[in-house]
C-alpha positions in Angstrom: -2.8 29.7 -39.1 -6.4 30.5 -37.3 -8.5 30.5 -40.1 -6.6 27.1 -41.8 -7.6 25.7 -38.0 -11.2 26.4 -38.0 -11.6 25.5 -42.0 -10.5 22.1 -40.7 -12.7 22.2 -37.7 -15.8 23.1 -40.0 -14.8 20.3 -42.7 -14.8 17.6 -40.1 -17.6 18.9 -38.4 -19.5 18.4 -42.0 -18.2 15.2 -42.6 -19.5 14.0 -39.1 -23.1 16.0 -39.9 -22.8 13.3 -43.3 -21.9 10.2 -41.2 -25.0 10.9 -38.6 -27.6 11.5 -41.2 -29.2 8.3 -41.0 -29.4 7.9 -37.4 -32.2 10.1 -37.2 -31.0 11.5 -34.0 -32.5 14.6 -32.0 -30.9 17.8 -33.4 -29.2 18.7 -29.9 -27.6 15.0 -29.5 -26.4 15.6 -33.6 -24.6 18.7 -32.3 -23.1 17.0 -29.1 -21.9 13.7 -31.6 -20.2 16.3 -34.0 -18.5 17.6 -31.3 -16.8 14.5 -30.4 -16.3 13.4 -34.2 -14.3 16.8 -34.4 -12.1 16.1 -31.6 -10.3 13.3 -33.5 -7.9 15.9 -34.3 -7.3 16.5 -30.1 -7.0 12.7 -29.6 -9.7 11.4 -29.1 -11.6 8.4 -30.6 -15.3 8.6 -30.1 -17.5 5.3 -31.1 -21.4 5.5 -31.2 -24.0 3.1 -30.0 -25.5 1.3 -33.1 -29.2 1.6 -31.3 -28.7 5.3 -30.9 -31.5 7.3 -30.0 -33.0 3.8 -29.1 -29.9 2.9 -26.7 -31.3 -0.2 -24.3 -31.2 1.0 -21.1 -28.5 -0.3 -19.3 -25.4 0.4 -22.2 -24.0 3.8 -23.0 -25.0 5.8 -26.5 -21.6 6.9 -27.0 -17.7 5.9 -25.4 -14.9 8.3 -26.4 -11.3 7.3 -25.5 -8.5 10.0 -25.4 -5.8 12.0 -23.5 -8.5 12.6 -20.0 -9.4 8.8 -20.2 -12.8 6.7 -21.5 -15.6 8.7 -21.3 -19.0 6.6 -20.9 -21.6 9.4 -22.5 -25.1 9.0 -21.8 -27.6 11.9 -23.4 -30.4 12.3 -22.0 -33.1 15.0 -21.6 -33.6 14.2 -18.0 -31.6 13.1 -15.0 -31.4 9.5 -15.3 -32.0 6.9 -12.6 -28.6 6.2 -10.8 -29.2 2.2 -11.7 -29.2 3.2 -15.5 -25.7 5.1 -15.3 -24.5 2.4 -13.1 -25.3 -0.3 -15.7 -23.8 1.5 -18.4 -20.7 1.9 -16.5 -20.6 -1.5 -15.5 -21.3 -2.8 -19.4 -18.4 -0.4 -20.6 -16.3 -2.0 -17.9 -16.7 -4.8 -18.9 -15.6 -4.6 -22.3 -12.7 -2.8 -21.0 -11.7 -6.0 -19.2 -8.4 -7.3 -21.1 -7.9 -4.2 -22.9 -4.0 -4.3 -23.3 -1.2 -1.6 -23.5 2.3 -1.2 -23.6 2.0 -0.9 -19.9 -0.4 -3.5 -19.0 -3.7 -4.7 -18.5 -6.3 -1.6 -18.3 -8.2 -1.0 -15.1 -11.5 0.4 -15.1 -10.4 3.4 -13.0 -9.5 5.0 -16.2 -13.4 5.7 -17.3 -16.0 7.6 -16.0 -19.7 8.4 -16.3 -20.6 11.5 -18.0 -24.5 12.3 -18.7 -24.8 15.1 -21.3 -28.0 17.1 -21.5 -29.2 19.7 -24.1 -28.3 23.3 -23.6 -31.5 24.9 -22.2 -31.2 22.0 -18.9 -32.1 23.3 -15.6 -31.6 20.7 -13.7 -28.6 20.0 -11.4 -25.3 19.8 -12.9 -22.0 18.7 -11.8 -21.0 15.5 -9.7 -23.9 13.5 -9.0 -23.7 10.5 -7.4 -21.4 8.4 -9.4 -21.4 10.3 -12.7 -21.1 13.8 -13.9 -23.4 16.0 -15.3 -22.9 18.7 -17.7 -25.1 20.1 -21.0 -23.7 20.2 -24.5 -22.6 23.9 -24.2 -19.8 22.5 -21.3 -18.3 19.6 -23.3 -14.9 21.5 -23.2 -15.3 20.3 -19.5 -14.8 16.7 -20.1 -12.7 17.1 -23.4 -10.5 19.3 -22.7 -10.0 20.2 -18.8 -8.1 18.0 -16.5 -5.2 15.9 -16.0 -4.0 13.6 -19.2 -4.5 10.1 -18.0 -3.8 8.7 -21.1 -0.6 8.5 -23.7 -1.8 8.6 -27.7 -0.9 5.1 -28.1 -3.3 3.9 -25.2 -6.0 6.0 -26.4 -6.1 4.4 -29.6 -5.0 0.6 -28.5 -8.2 0.7 -26.3 -10.7 2.6 -29.0 -9.5 -0.3 -31.0 -10.4 -2.7 -28.0 -13.8 -1.6 -27.8 -14.5 -2.0 -31.3 -13.5 -5.6 -31.4 -15.6 -6.3 -28.2 -18.8 -5.4 -29.5 -21.2 -4.7 -32.5 -23.0 -1.9 -30.4 -20.4 0.3 -30.4 -18.7 1.7 -34.1 -16.3 4.1 -34.9 -17.1 7.8 -35.7 -14.8 9.5 -38.0 -11.9 6.7 -37.3 -11.1 3.8 -39.1 -9.4 1.7 -36.6 -8.1 -0.2 -39.8 -6.0 2.7 -41.6 -4.0 4.0 -38.4 -0.5 2.7 -38.7 2.1 1.9 -36.2 5.0 3.6 -35.2 7.8 1.5 -35.1 11.8 1.7 -33.7 14.0 2.9 -35.7 16.2 -0.1 -37.6 13.5 -2.5 -36.2 11.0 -4.3 -38.7 7.9 -7.0 -38.2 7.8 -8.6 -34.9 10.9 -8.3 -33.5 10.1 -4.2 -33.6 7.2 -4.8 -32.2 8.6 -7.4 -29.2 11.0 -4.4 -29.0 9.3 -1.6 -28.8 6.6 -3.3 -26.1 9.1 -4.1 -23.8 10.6 -0.4 -24.2 7.7 1.6 -23.5 6.6 -0.6 -21.2 10.1 0.4 -19.0 10.0 3.9 -19.8 6.0 4.4 -18.9 7.3 2.8 -15.5 10.2 5.0 -15.0 7.8 8.2 -16.0 5.2 7.0 -13.8 7.9 7.5 -10.7 8.0 11.1 -11.2 4.4 11.8 -11.2 1.3 11.9 -8.2 -0.3 8.5 -7.0 -2.7 8.7 -9.5 -0.8 7.6 -12.5 -0.4 4.0 -11.1 -4.3 3.9 -11.3 -4.4 3.0 -14.6 -2.6 0.3 -15.3 -2.1 -3.5 -13.6 -0.1 -6.4 -14.6 -2.2 -9.8 -15.7 -1.9 -11.3 -12.0 -3.1 -7.8 -10.0 -6.0 -7.3 -12.6 -7.1 -10.7 -12.1 -7.3 -10.2 -8.3 -9.1 -6.8 -8.7 -12.0 -8.4 -10.9 -12.0 -12.2 -9.1 -15.4 -13.6 -7.7 -14.5 -15.1 -3.8 -17.0 -17.1 -2.3 -15.8 -16.3 0.9 -12.9 -14.1 2.7 -10.0 -14.0 0.8 -6.5 -12.4 1.2 -3.6 -10.7 -0.6 -0.2 -11.4 0.4 3.4 -10.4 -0.7 6.6 -9.0 0.0 6.7 -4.8 0.8 6.4 -3.0 -2.4 4.4 -6.0 -4.7 1.6 -3.6 -4.5 -0.9 -5.1 -2.3 -2.4 -1.8 -0.9 -3.1 -0.5 -4.5 -4.5 -3.6 -5.4 -6.8 -3.6 -2.5 -8.0 -0.2 -3.1 -8.7 -1.3 -7.3 -10.5 -3.9 -5.7 -13.0 -1.8 -3.4 -13.4 0.7 -6.5 -14.8 -2.3 -8.4 -17.0 -3.6 -5.9 -18.6 -0.4 -5.1 -19.6 0.1 -9.0 -21.7 -3.1 -8.7 -23.2 -3.1 -5.2 -25.1 -1.0 -3.2 -24.5 0.3 0.4 -21.4 1.3 2.4 -17.7 0.0 1.9 -15.0 0.0 4.9 -11.1 0.3 4.4 -9.6 -0.3 8.1 -6.3 -1.2 9.7 -4.5 -1.2 13.3 -2.5 2.2 12.0 -4.2 5.4 12.4 -2.0 7.3 9.9 -2.8 4.5 7.1 -6.6 5.4 6.3 -6.0 9.0 6.1 -3.2 8.2 3.0 -6.0 5.3 1.5 -8.4 7.7 1.5 -6.3 10.4 -0.4 -5.4 7.3 -2.8 -8.7 6.7 -3.4 -9.6 9.9 -4.1 -7.4 9.7 -7.2 -8.2 6.7 -8.3 -12.2 7.0 -8.2 -13.2 10.0 -6.8 -16.8 9.9 -7.6 -17.0 6.6 -5.3 -15.2 8.0 -2.1 -18.4 8.7 -0.4 -19.1 4.9 -0.5 -16.1 4.3 1.5 -15.7 4.5 5.2 -11.7 4.7 5.7 -10.6 4.6 9.6 -8.4 2.6 11.8 -10.2 0.2 13.8 -10.2 1.4 17.2 -11.9 4.3 15.6 -14.5 2.1 14.0 -14.9 0.8 17.6 -15.0 3.7 19.5 -17.8 5.2 17.0 -19.9 1.9 16.8 -20.0 1.8 20.5 -21.0 5.7 20.8 -23.7 5.3 18.4 -25.0 2.3 20.6 -24.8 4.4 23.8 -22.0 2.5 25.4 -19.0 5.2 25.0 -15.6 3.8 25.7 -12.9 6.6 25.3 -9.2 6.0 25.8 -7.2 8.1 28.4 -3.9 7.4 27.4 -2.1 9.1 30.4 -4.9 7.1 32.6 -3.7 4.0 30.7 0.1 4.5 31.3 -0.6 5.4 35.2 -2.5 2.3 35.5 0.0 0.4 34.5 3.2 1.8 36.1 1.4 2.0 39.3 1.3 -1.8 39.2 4.9 -2.0 37.8 6.1 -0.3 40.6 4.9 -3.0 43.1 8.2 -4.5 44.0 6.9 -7.6 45.7 4.3 -8.0 42.3 6.8 -7.7 39.6 9.7 -9.4 40.8 9.3 -12.6 39.4 8.7 -10.6 35.9 11.7 -8.6 36.5 13.9 -11.7 36.8 12.6 -13.4 33.9 12.8 -10.0 31.8 13.4 -6.5 32.9 11.9 -4.8 30.1 8.6 -3.1 30.9 8.0 -2.6 27.4 7.7 -6.5 27.2 5.4 -6.8 30.0 3.0 -4.0 28.4 3.1 -6.6 25.5 2.3 -9.5 27.1 -0.6 -7.9 28.6 -1.5 -5.8 25.2 -0.8 -8.2 22.8 -1.4 -11.7 24.7 -3.6 -11.6 27.4 -6.1 -9.0 26.3 -5.0 -9.2 22.7 -6.2 -12.9 22.3 -9.7 -12.2 24.8 -8.2 -14.8 27.3 -10.7 -14.6 30.1 -8.9 -17.4 32.8 -5.7 -18.3 34.4 -6.5 -22.0 32.7 -6.7 -20.3 28.8 -3.4 -18.4 29.9 -1.3 -21.4 30.6 -2.3 -23.1 27.6 -2.2 -20.6 25.2 0.8 -20.7 22.7 2.6 -17.0 22.5 3.8 -17.3 19.2 6.6 -14.6 18.4 7.2 -13.8 22.2 10.6 -15.6 22.8 11.1 -18.2 25.4 8.4 -20.4 26.7 6.8 -19.3 29.8 6.5 -22.4 32.3 2.6 -22.7 33.4 3.4 -21.7 36.7 5.1 -19.0 36.2 2.5 -17.7 34.1 0.3 -17.5 37.3 2.9 -14.3 38.5 2.2 -12.8 34.9 -2.0 -13.5 35.2 -1.8 -11.6 38.9 -0.3 -8.8 37.2 -3.2 -8.7 34.5 -5.8 -8.5 37.1 -4.0 -5.8 39.3 -3.8 -3.8 36.0 -7.2 -4.5 35.3 -8.3 -3.4 38.8 -6.1 0.0 38.3 -8.4 0.7 35.0 -11.4 0.0 36.7 -10.7 2.5 40.0 -9.8 5.1 37.7 -12.6 4.2 35.3 -10.7 4.0 31.9 -10.4 1.7 29.1 -7.2 0.6 27.1 -7.5 0.1 22.9 -8.1 -3.7 23.7 -11.4 -2.5 25.8 -12.6 -0.8 23.3 -12.5 -3.7 20.8 -13.5 -6.6 23.1 -16.7 -4.3 24.0 -17.4 -3.5 20.2 -17.0 -7.8 20.1 -19.6 -8.7 22.4 -21.8 -5.4 21.8 -22.3 -7.0 17.7 -22.5 -10.2 19.5 -25.4 -8.9 21.2 -26.7 -7.2 18.3 -25.2 -7.8 14.7 -25.5 -4.4 12.4 -28.4 -4.0 11.4 -27.0 -3.9 7.5 -23.7 -5.2 7.1 -21.1 -3.4 4.8 -20.6 -4.5 1.2 -17.0 -5.5 1.5 -14.4 -5.0 4.4 -10.5 -4.7 3.3 -8.1 -4.9 6.4 -4.8 -3.9 5.4 -1.9 -4.6 7.5 -3.6 -7.4 8.9 -0.6 -9.0 10.3 -0.3 -6.4 12.6 -3.8 -7.0 14.5 -4.2 -8.7 17.9 -6.6 -11.9 17.5 -9.4 -9.6 19.3 -8.9 -7.1 15.9 -9.4 -10.4 13.7 -12.3 -11.5 15.3 -14.0 -8.1 15.4 -13.5 -7.3 11.4 -14.7 -11.0 10.9 -17.8 -10.1 12.9 -18.3 -6.7 11.0 -17.7 -8.3 7.3 -19.3 -12.3 8.3 -18.5 -15.0 5.7 -20.6 -14.0 2.7 -18.9 -14.1 -0.9 -16.3 -11.2 -1.4 -17.3 -9.3 2.1 -13.8 -9.5 3.7 -10.3 -8.9 1.9 -7.1 -9.5 4.3 -4.4 -7.6 2.9 -1.3 -8.2 4.7 2.9 -9.4 4.7 4.1 -11.3 7.5 7.5 -10.2 7.1 6.3 -6.8 7.9 4.8 -7.3 11.3 6.1 -4.8 13.6 3.9 -5.3 16.7 4.8 -8.1 18.9 2.4 -11.5 19.0 1.1 -13.7 16.6 -2.3 -15.8 15.7 -3.6 -18.1 13.2 -6.6 -17.4 11.0 -8.5 -20.4 12.2 -8.3 -18.6 15.8 -10.6 -16.2 14.8 -13.3 -18.4 12.9 -11.6 -17.8 9.4 -11.1 -20.3 6.7 -9.9 -19.3 3.0 -9.7 -22.1 1.3 -6.8 -20.8 -1.4 -8.7 -18.1 -1.9 -6.2 -15.3 -2.1 -3.3 -14.0 -4.5 0.3 -14.0 -3.7 2.1 -11.3 -5.5 5.6 -11.4 -6.5 6.5 -8.5 -8.6 8.4 -5.2 -6.5 6.8 -2.4 -8.3 8.2 0.0 -5.6 12.1 -0.3 -5.0 15.1 -0.2 -7.3 17.5 -3.1 -7.3 19.8 -1.6 -4.9 17.4 -1.3 -2.2 15.7 -4.6 -2.9 19.6 -6.3 -2.7 19.6 -4.1 0.9 16.8 -5.0 2.2 17.6 -9.0 1.3 20.0 -8.6 4.0 17.7 -8.5 7.1 16.4 -11.7 8.3 13.0 -10.8 8.9 11.6 -13.9 10.2 8.0 -14.3 9.2 6.0 -15.1 12.9 2.4 -14.5 11.4 2.6 -17.8 9.3 1.4 -15.8 6.4 -2.4 -15.9 7.7 -3.2 -19.4 7.3 0.5 -21.3 6.8 0.2 -21.0 2.9 3.2 -20.5 0.7 4.9 -17.5 1.4 7.6 -15.2 -0.8 10.6 -13.5 1.2 11.5 -10.1 -0.2 14.8 -11.4 -1.5 12.8 -13.7 -3.9 10.3 -11.0 -5.6 11.1 -9.9 -8.9 12.2 -6.1 -9.3 10.5 -3.9 -11.9 12.7 -1.1 -11.4 16.6 -1.3 -11.8 19.3 1.3 -10.5 19.1 2.8 -7.2 21.6 3.7 -4.8 22.7 2.8 -1.2 25.0 4.6 0.7 25.6 3.3 3.9 27.5 5.9 6.2 29.9 5.6 9.4 31.4 8.4 11.5 31.2 9.9 14.6 28.7 13.1 13.7 25.9 11.7 12.4 24.3 14.7 12.7 26.3 16.5 10.5 26.5 14.0 7.8 22.9 13.7 7.7 21.9 17.0 7.1 24.5 17.4 4.7 23.5 14.3 2.3 19.9 16.3 2.7 21.6 19.2 1.0 23.2 17.1 -1.9 19.7 15.9 -3.0 18.7 17.6 -6.1 15.3 17.0 -5.1 14.1 17.1 -1.2 10.3 17.4 -1.7 9.8 13.2 -1.2 12.5 12.5 1.5 12.0 11.0 4.7 14.1 10.0 8.2 12.8 7.3 9.6 13.4 6.1 13.5 12.4 3.4 15.7 11.1 5.3 18.7 9.6 8.4 19.0 12.1 10.2 21.3 14.2 9.6 18.0 12.2 11.0 15.4 11.5 14.3 18.2 15.6 14.3 18.1 15.7 14.6 14.2 12.5 16.8 13.9 14.4 19.3 16.1 18.4 19.0 14.0 16.7 19.0 10.8 14.7 22.4 12.0 17.5 23.7 13.4 19.6 23.4 10.4 16.8 25.3 8.2 15.0 22.2 6.9 10.7 22.4 6.4 9.4 19.5 8.5 6.6 17.7 8.4 6.1 14.6 11.4 5.1 11.5 9.5 1.9 11.1 11.5 0.0 13.9 10.1 1.1 13.2 6.4 -2.3 12.5 4.5 -0.3 11.0 1.5 -1.2 14.4 -0.8 1.9 15.8 -2.6 5.2 16.0 -0.5 6.8 19.1 0.5 8.4 19.1 4.2 10.6 16.3 4.8 9.1 13.3 6.7 10.3 12.4 9.7 8.5 9.7 12.0 8.9 6.1 13.2 8.3 2.6 11.2 5.6 2.2 13.0 3.7 5.5 11.0 5.8 4.5 7.6 3.6 1.7 7.1 1.9 2.4 3.5 4.0 4.8 2.4 6.5 5.4 -0.2 9.5 8.1 -0.7 11.8 8.6 -3.1 14.8 8.9 -0.3 14.7 7.4 3.0 17.4 8.2 5.5 17.6 5.6 8.6 20.0 7.3 11.3 21.4 5.1 13.8 19.8 4.9 17.0 21.1 3.4 20.6 19.7 -0.3 21.1 17.8 -0.7 24.5 17.9 -4.2 24.3 17.8 -6.8 21.0 19.6 -9.2 23.1 16.5 -11.7 22.9 15.6 -13.6 19.8 12.6 -12.4 19.3 13.3 -8.7 20.0 16.3 -9.1 17.2 13.8 -10.6 14.3 11.4 -7.6 15.2 14.3 -5.1 14.9 15.3 -7.1 11.6 11.2 -6.8 10.7 11.1 -3.5 11.8 14.6 -2.1 9.6 13.0 -4.2 6.8 10.0 -2.0 6.7 11.9 1.3 6.7 14.4 -0.1 4.0 11.3 -0.9 1.7 9.8 2.8 1.9 12.5 3.8 0.0 12.3 3.6 -4.0 15.6 5.5 -5.5 17.9 6.2 -2.7 18.8 5.2 0.6 21.2 6.3 3.8 21.9 4.1 6.5 23.9 5.5 9.9 26.0 4.0 11.7 27.4 5.7 14.8 31.4 5.0 15.4 32.2 6.8 18.3 36.0 7.9 19.0 
């Protein structure tokens, strides 16, 4: 058997040698291309540049499509300039645009640039900038080693697409006209092809659910791929209900822009753990570009920026809480506030999300400011009491030499206005933008500017989990229709979407600029099935633990709560029951293992096969805006589940 195999390999090599005889290629390049041709037996489809060995400098010498993706090949005796390798990639990527497979349109994340040197090359090898460098003796590294990216039918479809898009690339050792299409049994003609495409697309999505994030990097639907590649004349936005792929699209766009520009790009958000998860996903999507992207939450960016300017502003959480408590305990000062709302958290939010979050500097401005999403209106005269409370809080912070998070953002914004960045980021992506304060939004606008393709806002008002609201015009941002509304849900199965649709998650965010919105219940589900269990009883701990033990696989499960105290409680319960537990705030987005436990605030940007939502006592919830906030938080929690959702409700005996 082995002899037969090697005999066929030698026959293919000789056929390739004959086909390449008239090319007048250097001997070592001829050997490399012969090796590529022989790999037809292993699912690779090589295309050679017709001008080789005099290939134009901005184009590849060859392109291969196969199980490990699309390889953009440059054959070089010496290390090429990075502009050359980038230009060759972009040229190929533009040809790939519009390549259709059974699962959707291809993204350029499936491609990578490889520089091949002769065997005696002694320069630097491995990953260099945005390409991989190997010698002709290391071709197994790119042809045999790595994760399978493309199915055989997809690799062939892409090779045919490239062959049809340009005269520069010509097939070696394979004929795009002679390879038959497989059909479903019992189906013929156009009906068979339609059935096959629909069936394969559904199967592909279902199979991808059981694999890591990187398997979602390859295909997007028509609308999403258009948004990845679109040229925006100024700030733009992506919005849509939970599960419609907003964050994934944003990561694809970052990769797209990085390959066509120089300089750093920034991914930021209000949440601390989301940039860590996004960075891990981006490394799976485009590892060679990861060093070009800065992933950080906005407060960390502001803190580091100020430190670099010699104006350090560290936040001591304990001192901030002590400053607020010192004022809250002054009965004569807080009595009017307590009579209106007894909740300490409500007035803390009023300062954090309205007064300081909007950068309000005077009582006159505070009297007139709209308090969107904050419930009953505060009469102008009453606001004087709140302002006095705020002034005392600021005095307490000053005496302690402390800064809160809003102070850091405001100081960073003032420093940028005083002296802008010497070189702006090529692009800035802001995820979960609906949870930023107005000051935070002004800061990202100051970081990015208004130039084409420099600022992309990603968010959904139905998923706002923090108090307050604003409009883009208040931050000086104008979209003028530049944006996308996503409508297909790729994350949640139908049963989960139906359950989430029961929550009246009012959008107080006005979809950024007052444009049209799409409610979750109106999103088009891609995945069918799913299961929802609504448990009721008096022993919730035993019920949840038993449900976890009945799972076939608990490696991708999460228990989500509203409060930190509840999360700590369930961590202890599960550990006592013998489960391995990981706090959600420590998760980097890598392969799951322990059961994740955390608050819904930490769950933003995540998804799990199974989600448990235990019942918790409500501390309040009697006011309209509190009920709305609870519904939005519940919606976020429910839509983290892909296949199975468990909802607890404790009924006392």
